[in-house]
VEXROGU-984754 format. One record per residue: x negated, y negated, z of N, C-alpha, C, O in turn; residue number from 0. Coordinates in steps of 0.05 Angstrom, whole numbers, plus 5000, padded with zeros to 4 digits. Atoms other than C-alpha are relative to their C-alpha. Example, Ala and Ser with C-alpha at 12.3 -4.5 7.8 and 13.67 -1.06 7.14 Angstrom:
2
PT n.c1 n.c2 n.c3 ca.c1 ca.c2 ca.c3 c.c1 c.c2 c.c3 o.c1 o.c2 o.c3 resi
PT 4982 5024 5000  4754  5090  5156 4982 4976 5000 4961 4976 5013    0
PT 5016 5024 4999  4727  5021  5143 5015 4978 5014 5005 4956 5018    1
***
This chain:
182
PT n.c1 n.c2 n.c3 ca.c1 ca.c2 ca.c3 c.c1 c.c2 c.c3 o.c1 o.c2 o.c3 resi
PT 4995 4989 5022  4590  1206  9528 5029 4990 4985 5050 4990 4999    0
PT 4977 5012 5012  4643  1175  9475 5019 5017 4996 5013 5039 4986    1
PT 4975 4984 5008  4711  1203  9470 5015 4989 4973 5037 4998 4966    2
PT 4994 5006 5024  4720  1167  9406 4982 5006 4976 4957 5009 4977    3
PT 5017 4994 5025  4700  1182  9337 5013 4984 4974 5037 4980 4973    4
PT 4989 5010 5025  4709  1149  9269 5013 5019 4982 5002 5040 4976    5
PT 4987 4983 5023  4759  1179  9218 4982 4999 4975 4972 4980 4963    6
PT 5014 4995 5030  4727  1211  9156 5007 4985 4981 4991 4977 4965    7
PT 4987 5016 5025  4773  1173  9111 4998 4969 5006 4985 4954 4992    8
PT 4995 5029 4997  4790  1106  9139 4985 4988 5018 4990 4965 5025    9
PT 5020 5010 4976  4734  1098  9191 5014 4986 5026 5000 4973 5041   10
PT 4988 5009 4976  4784  1077  9245 4994 5021 5022 4990 5045 5018   11
PT 5010 4988 4974  4768  1098  9318 5025 5018 5004 5048 5008 5004   12
PT 4980 4981 4993  4807  1162  9333 4988 5019 5028 4964 5021 5033   13
PT 5010 4983 4977  4803  1208  9395 4985 5027 4992 4995 5043 4976   14
PT 5018 4978 5008  4750  1261  9389 5016 5030 5005 5028 5036 5025   15
PT 4986 4969 4997  4778  1334  9378 5028 4997 4987 5042 5016 4992   16
PT 4975 5000 5010  4844  1312  9339 4996 5013 4969 4976 5011 4956   17
PT 5000 4986 5024  4860  1351  9278 5005 4982 4975 4993 4986 4954   18
PT 4995 5014 5024  4889  1297  9232 4999 4967 5018 5005 4962 5041   19
PT 5000 5026 4997  4879  1218  9234 5027 4988 5003 5044 4990 4986   20
PT 4971 5011 4999  4938  1184  9261 5009 4974 4984 5032 4966 4981   21
PT 4997 5023 5018  4930  1124  9217 5003 5011 4966 5021 5003 4951   22
PT 4997 4995 5028  4916  1157  9148 5005 5030 4993 5006 5039 4970   23
PT 4993 4971 5007  4933  1233  9159 4980 5016 4990 4987 5039 4982   24
PT 5024 4987 5012  4862  1255  9136 4997 5023 5024 4997 5020 5048   25
PT 5007 4976 4980  4848  1327  9164 4968 4993 5012 4950 4989 4995   26
PT 5025 5005 4991  4787  1314  9210 4984 5030 5007 4960 5029 5013   27
PT 5014 4971 4996  4768  1393  9220 4978 5002 4978 4978 4988 4958   28
PT 5020 4995 5019  4707  1418  9186 5012 5024 4978 5035 5033 4980   29
PT 4988 4978 5018  4713  1470  9128 5011 5023 5012 5033 5031 5006   30
PT 4992 4977 4987  4716  1528  9170 5026 4998 5020 5036 5019 5027   31
PT 4978 5003 4987  4773  1500  9210 5023 4995 4980 5046 5000 4986   32
PT 4977 5007 5018  4812  1479  9148 5006 5024 4984 5026 5024 4970   33
PT 4998 4978 5024  4805  1545  9108 4994 5026 5017 4979 5043 5009   34
PT 5003 4972 4986  4811  1600  9163 5003 5027 4987 4986 5044 4990   35
PT 4993 4979 5018  4844  1651  9117 4974 5005 4982 4961 5026 4984   36
PT 5021 4996 5020  4792  1642  9063 4972 5008 5014 4958 5026 5004   37
PT 5025 4991 4987  4733  1645  9112 5001 5032 5011 4982 5047 5009   38
PT 4993 4971 4994  4766  1713  9139 4994 5017 4983 4980 5037 4988   39
PT 5002 4982 5019  4769  1741  9076 4967 5001 4989 4955 5022 4983   40
PT 5035 4998 5002  4691  1723  9063 4989 5015 5016 4971 5030 5008   41
PT 5011 4986 4977  4676  1752  9127 5003 5032 4996 4985 5048 4999   42
PT 4995 4968 5005  4710  1821  9109 4988 5007 4974 4978 5029 4972   43
PT 5019 4990 5022  4679  1822  9042 4968 5001 5004 4953 5015 4990   44
PT 5029 5000 4997  4612  1808  9069 4996 5026 5015 4979 5041 5008   45
PT 5001 4974 4983  4621  1864  9120 4999 5025 4983 4982 5043 4987   46
PT 4997 4979 5016  4645  1913  9066 4970 4999 4981 4959 5020 4976   47
PT 5026 5003 5019  4582  1893  9022 4979 5009 5017 4963 5025 5009   48
PT 5026 4996 4981  4533  1897  9084 5004 5034 5007 4984 5048 5012   49
PT 4997 4971 4989  4562  1969  9103 4991 5017 4977 4979 5038 4981   50
PT 5006 4983 5022  4552  1995  9031 4971 4998 4991 4962 5013 4974   51
PT 5027 5005 5011  4482  1969  9022 4981 5024 5011 4981 5031 5034   52
PT 5012 4978 4994  4436  2026  9022 5016 5028 5003 5007 5050 5012   53
PT 4979 4974 4997  4498  2074  9020 4998 5011 4974 5007 5033 4974   54
PT 5000 4984 5026  4488  2095  8948 4986 5024 5003 4964 5027 5014   55
PT 5015 4970 4999  4472  2167  8940 4996 5005 4968 5010 4998 4950   56
PT 5009 4990 5021  4436  2198  8887 5016 5023 4989 5023 5040 5006   57
PT 4985 4976 5003  4475  2248  8843 4980 5023 5005 4956 5022 5000   58
PT 5017 4977 4997  4453  2316  8863 5009 5021 4984 5033 5017 4977   59
PT 4992 4979 5016  4459  2378  8824 5002 5023 5018 4988 5024 5039   60
PT 4996 4979 4981  4480  2441  8855 4994 5025 4981 5001 5026 4958   61
PT 5006 4977 5014  4453  2510  8836 5016 5023 5002 5022 5031 5025   62
PT 4982 4974 4996  4492  2570  8826 4987 5026 4988 4977 5024 4966   63
PT 5015 4976 5009  4463  2641  8816 5024 5018 4993 5042 5026 5008   64
PT 4976 4978 5009  4507  2687  8770 4981 5021 4983 4967 5016 4963   65
PT 5016 4979 5012  4474  2751  8753 4976 4999 4995 4966 5008 4975   66
PT 5030 5010 5000  4405  2727  8772 4991 4981 4982 4968 4980 4975   67
PT 5006 5025 5022  4410  2667  8725 5007 4974 5014 5030 4970 5021   68
PT 4995 5026 4984  4402  2598  8759 5015 4984 4979 5008 4986 4955   69
PT 4989 5019 5019  4447  2548  8724 5004 4974 5013 5013 4975 5036   70
PT 4994 5025 4989  4452  2476  8739 5027 4991 4991 5033 4990 4967   71
PT 4973 5011 5006  4525  2447  8746 4998 4972 4987 4983 4954 4997   72
PT 4999 5024 5014  4536  2391  8700 5018 4981 5011 5042 4988 5014   73
PT 4980 5019 4993  4566  2326  8726 5019 4995 4987 5016 4993 4962   74
PT 4979 5006 5020  4635  2309  8706 4997 4975 4984 4985 4956 4996   75
PT 5003 5025 5013  4637  2256  8656 5020 4975 5013 5043 4980 5018   76
PT 4983 5018 4985  4663  2187  8688 5022 4996 4979 5019 4998 4955   77
PT 4973 5010 5012  4736  2166  8669 4992 4974 4983 4976 4958 4992   78
PT 5006 5027 5012  4735  2112  8618 5024 4978 5016 5047 4982 5022   79
PT 4985 5022 4987  4757  2047  8650 5014 4983 4984 5002 4976 4963   80
PT 4984 5016 5012  4811  2003  8628 4989 4974 5004 4985 4968 5028   81
PT 5006 5028 4996  4788  1930  8613 5019 4980 5018 5044 4979 5016   82
PT 4980 5018 4984  4813  1877  8664 5018 4986 4984 5039 4981 4995   83
PT 4986 5017 5015  4842  1838  8608 5027 5020 4992 5049 5009 4989   84
PT 4978 4983 5006  4887  1902  8591 5019 5001 5020 5044 5000 5016   85
PT 4987 4995 4972  4906  1910  8665 5021 4976 5002 5044 4979 5009   86
PT 4986 5023 4994  4929  1837  8667 5022 4997 4980 5043 4986 4986   87
PT 4980 5002 5021  4966  1841  8600 5025 5017 5009 5048 5010 5006   88
PT 4981 4978 4993  5002  1904  8628 5020 4989 5022 5044 4991 5021   89
PT 4985 5011 4975  5021  1868  8696 5020 4979 4986 5044 4979 4990   90
PT 4979 5020 5009  5051  1809  8656 5021 5013 4983 5044 5004 4983   91
PT 4979 4989 5012  5086  1854  8610 5024 5014 5014 5046 5017 5004   92
PT 4983 4990 4984  5119  1888  8666 5015 4979 5012 5038 4985 5018   93
PT 4986 5023 4990  5140  1820  8695 5024 4995 4979 5048 4996 4985   94
PT 4982 5007 5018  5172  1801  8629 5022 5022 4992 5042 5016 4980   95
PT 4981 4980 5006  5207  1868  8622 5021 5004 5021 5043 5012 5016   96
PT 4982 4995 4978  5235  1870  8695 5016 4975 5009 5038 4977 5020   97
PT 4990 5023 4989  5249  1800  8709 5019 4985 4976 5041 4975 4980   98
PT 4985 5019 5024  5269  1767  8637 5014 5021 4981 5027 5013 4962   99
PT 4986 4983 5017  5294  1832  8605 4992 4997 4970 5009 4999 4952  100
PT 5007 5007 5025  5254  1819  8545 4993 5027 4986 4987 5046 5000  101
PT 5004 4982 5016  5245  1869  8486 4971 5006 4996 4953 4990 5002  102
PT 5031 4996 5003  5179  1903  8468 4988 4981 4983 4966 4972 4988  103
PT 5012 5019 5019  5169  1858  8410 4998 4975 5006 4981 4960 4996  104
PT 4999 5027 4986  5186  1797  8447 4977 4996 5018 4963 4976 5018  105
PT 5024 4999 4981  5136  1815  8500 4974 4999 4984 4957 4984 4993  106
PT 5024 5000 5013  5081  1827  8451 4994 4973 4988 4973 4962 4990  107
PT 5004 5029 5010  5092  1762  8416 4994 4980 5022 4977 4963 5018  108
PT 5010 5020 4980  5090  1724  8483 4978 5006 5009 4964 4986 5015  109
PT 5027 4996 4988  5030  1759  8507 4980 4989 4980 4960 4978 4989  110
PT 5021 5007 5021  4992  1744  8442 5005 4966 4990 4993 4954 4973  111
PT 4991 5029 5014  5023  1674  8431 4978 4977 5011 4970 4976 5035  112
PT 5017 5017 4988  4976  1616  8433 5011 4978 5020 4998 4964 5036  113
PT 4986 5017 4981  5030  1577  8468 5009 5015 5022 5021 5004 5041  114
PT 4996 4983 4971  5038  1634  8519 4981 5009 5013 4967 4994 5026  115
PT 5023 4992 4980  4989  1679  8552 4972 5003 4982 4951 5004 4995  116
PT 5022 5001 5016  4939  1684  8495 4986 5022 5005 4962 5019 5007  117
PT 5016 4973 4999  4918  1758  8504 4993 5007 4975 5006 4999 4955  118
PT 5012 4989 5025  4879  1792  8452 5021 5022 4987 5035 5034 5003  119
PT 4979 4981 5014  4924  1837  8401 4997 5027 5014 5016 5041 5021  120
PT 5006 4972 4988  4889  1898  8432 5013 5004 5028 5026 5024 5035  121
PT 4991 4997 4972  4906  1882  8504 5032 4999 4999 5046 5013 5013  122
PT 4968 5004 5003  4979  1860  8483 5012 5029 4994 5032 5039 5005  123
PT 4987 4974 5013  4990  1928  8443 4995 5019 5028 5014 5032 5035  124
PT 5003 4983 4982  4959  1966  8503 5020 4994 5025 5024 5013 5041  125
PT 4982 5006 4977  5009  1931  8553 5030 5008 4990 5047 5015 5006  126
PT 4975 4995 5009  5070  1942  8510 5002 5032 4994 5024 5044 4991  127
PT 4994 4969 5000  5052  2018  8501 5002 5012 5023 5011 5035 5025  128
PT 5005 4985 4976  5040  2030  8571 5020 4988 5022 5019 4998 5044  129
PT 4979 5014 4982  5098  1985  8607 5021 5019 5002 5030 5031 4982  130
PT 4976 4981 4994  5151  2026  8637 5025 4982 5002 5028 4964 5019  131
PT 4976 5018 5004  5217  1995  8615 5022 5019 4991 5016 5040 4980  132
PT 4975 4987 5016  5286  2020  8594 5011 4975 4983 5024 4955 4992  133
PT 4995 5019 5016  5295  1981  8533 5031 4994 4993 5040 4971 4987  134
PT 4971 4999 5003  5368  1997  8524 5014 4982 5022 5033 4967 5018  135
PT 4990 5013 4975  5381  1969  8595 4993 4971 4998 5007 4955 5009  136
PT 5008 5027 5001  5343  1905  8578 5017 4987 4978 5025 4964 4981  137
PT 4981 5014 5020  5384  1893  8513 5026 4997 5013 5039 4977 5008  138
PT 4971 5003 4988  5448  1904  8554 5000 4979 5020 5020 4964 5022  139
PT 5003 5024 4984  5428  1855  8604 4999 4975 4991 5008 4956 5003  140
PT 5004 5024 5012  5409  1807  8554 5031 4993 4986 5040 4970 4987  141
PT 4973 5000 5012  5478  1818  8519 5022 4991 5018 5041 4977 5011  142
PT 4980 5006 4977  5517  1812  8583 4995 4967 5004 5013 4951 5004  143
PT 5007 5031 4992  5483  1743  8598 5009 4983 4977 5018 4961 4980  144
PT 4988 5019 5022  5500  1720  8526 5032 4997 4997 5045 4979 4987  145
PT 4968 4995 5001  5573  1745  8534 5011 4982 5021 5029 4967 5014  146
PT 4996 5015 4975  5577  1712  8606 4996 4969 4995 5014 4953 4998  147
PT 5009 5027 4999  5539  1647  8595 5010 4982 4978 5017 4959 4980  148
PT 4995 5016 5025  5553  1631  8521 5021 5010 4987 5025 5001 4964  149
PT 4973 4996 5010  5618  1665  8510 4998 5010 4970 5015 5005 4954  150
PT 5006 4993 5027  5589  1696  8447 5014 5028 4994 5016 5045 5012  151
PT 4987 4975 5011  5626  1753  8405 4984 5026 5004 4960 5021 5009  152
PT 5018 4974 5002  5598  1828  8407 4983 4999 4974 4960 5008 4974  153
PT 5020 4998 5022  5575  1817  8335 4981 4978 5001 4959 4983 4991  154
PT 5021 5021 4996  5541  1749  8350 4982 5008 5015 4960 5000 5009  155
PT 5017 4993 4980  5507  1782  8408 4980 5020 4989 4956 5019 4995  156
PT 5014 4980 5012  5484  1841  8367 4979 4983 4981 4955 4988 4983  157
PT 5017 5020 5018  5453  1787  8315 4980 4991 5013 4957 4994 5005  158
PT 5019 5011 4985  5419  1753  8365 4981 5015 5012 4957 5009 5013  159
PT 5023 4978 4989  5387  1815  8400 4980 5010 4981 4957 5017 4988  160
PT 5018 4989 5020  5360  1836  8335 4986 4980 4982 4972 4986 4963  161
PT 5009 5022 5017  5342  1770  8307 4968 4998 5005 4959 5004 5027  162
PT 5027 5000 4999  5267  1760  8291 4993 4969 5015 4971 4962 5025  163
PT 5003 5025 4985  5279  1688  8320 5014 5004 5028 5015 4984 5042  164
PT 4988 4999 4975  5316  1715  8381 4985 5023 5015 4960 5023 5015  165
PT 5010 4981 4980  5306  1774  8427 4984 5022 4988 4970 5035 5004  166
PT 5015 4982 5012  5274  1820  8377 5003 5030 5007 4985 5046 5004  167
PT 4998 4971 4993  5305  1887  8401 5007 5015 4973 5015 5005 4953  168
PT 4998 4981 5023  5309  1947  8355 5030 5001 4997 5046 4996 5015  169
PT 4967 4996 5005  5380  1958  8321 5013 5020 5014 5037 5020 5020  170
PT 4986 4980 4980  5391  2017  8361 5003 4991 5029 5023 4997 5043  171
PT 4999 5013 4977  5375  1982  8423 5024 4980 5003 5039 4982 5023  172
PT 4978 5021 5004  5425  1922  8403 5027 5018 5000 5047 5012 5012  173
PT 4972 4986 5003  5477  1972  8386 5007 5013 5027 5029 5010 5037  174
PT 4994 4992 4969  5472  2006  8454 5011 4979 5014 5032 4984 5026  175
PT 4993 5022 4984  5480  1937  8486 5030 4996 4990 5048 4998 5006  176
PT 4973 5007 5006  5541  1921  8443 5020 5021 5005 5042 5014 5012  177
PT 4980 4978 4994  5574  1988  8452 5003 5001 5032 5023 5012 5041  178
PT 4996 4997 4971  5565  1983  8527 5009 4972 5017 5011 4969 5042  179
PT 4993 5029 4989  5587  1910  8538 5028 5004 5011 5042 5018 4996  180
PT 4976 4999 4991  5650  1906  8582 5018 4980 4991 5042 4981 4999  181
***
C-alpha cells in the first residue's frame, strides 16, 4: 500500500494524511474536514428538523359548560409578525445610534440611501420609530467630538449638529448638547 499521494493542486507527491501540501500549501482535507463548524451546524439543524417532523399538532377546541350551554373557545388570533427587513433595519439603526451617535434623521437617511443600506422607506421608518436611543446624549457625544477633534466653537458645533448636510439633530437636541459642553 502506497504511503504517498498526489497533491490536489500541484500534483507533487506528498505523504498520505497530511492536511496541507508542503509545496503549494493547498488544504488536502475533504469538505467535511475543512468545514467542521459548518457541518456541525447543519447536523444540529437536521436533528431539530427531524425531531419536529410529525410533531405538528392540530388546534383543538375546548368546550366549557356554562349554565347548561356548550360554548366552543375561540383560538386567540396570531400576533402580527414583523417583516425580516424591518428587523434588519432596526438592528442597523441601533448600531448607528449606539456606536456612531447619529441622529434620528441621519439614521433614516443612511438606512434609505442608495449609497448606504438601501432599506425601504417603510422599514427605515419602523427602525427609527422603534430604536431605543437617547438623542440628547448622541448630540452631546457628537458635540464633544467636534470640540475635541476639530476645536470648533459652541456656536459652530450647534450649526453642524442641526445642519441638513451635517448631523441632522433637532434644534432642541443641539441646544442640549451646546448647553452641556464642558
